[in-house]
C-alpha positions, 0 to 999 in steps of 0.5 A, a space after each residue: 614938831 615938824 622936819 623936812 628930809 631932803 634926800 635923792 635917795 628914795 629909800 633913805 627918805 622913806 627910812 628917816 621918814 618912817 622912823 621920825 613918825 614912830 617917834 611923832 613927828 610930822 615929816 615932809 619929804 622932798 627928792 631935790 633941793 628945789 622940792 625941799 625949798 618950796 616945802 619949806 616955804 609951805 610947811 615951814 618945818 622947824 628942822 630940816 635934814 639935807 643930803 649934801 649931794 642932790 640933783 640941781 640946788 646942792 644941800 649947801 645951797 640949800 642950807 644957805 637958802 633956808 638960813 
């Protein structure tokens, strides 16, 4: 299963990524909404974990565009 993690805090992305990798998931990570949307188009993950407060496009807008 592919999971996309979008968060502007590197430490949070790293912690989530390491935890998910240990459970056998393929993880993609982005620091901005724009990066996240690009990874979404490129890798088509089944799950997205999105921070609400992001620079540029906020998390709510990211989720609207994913939908």
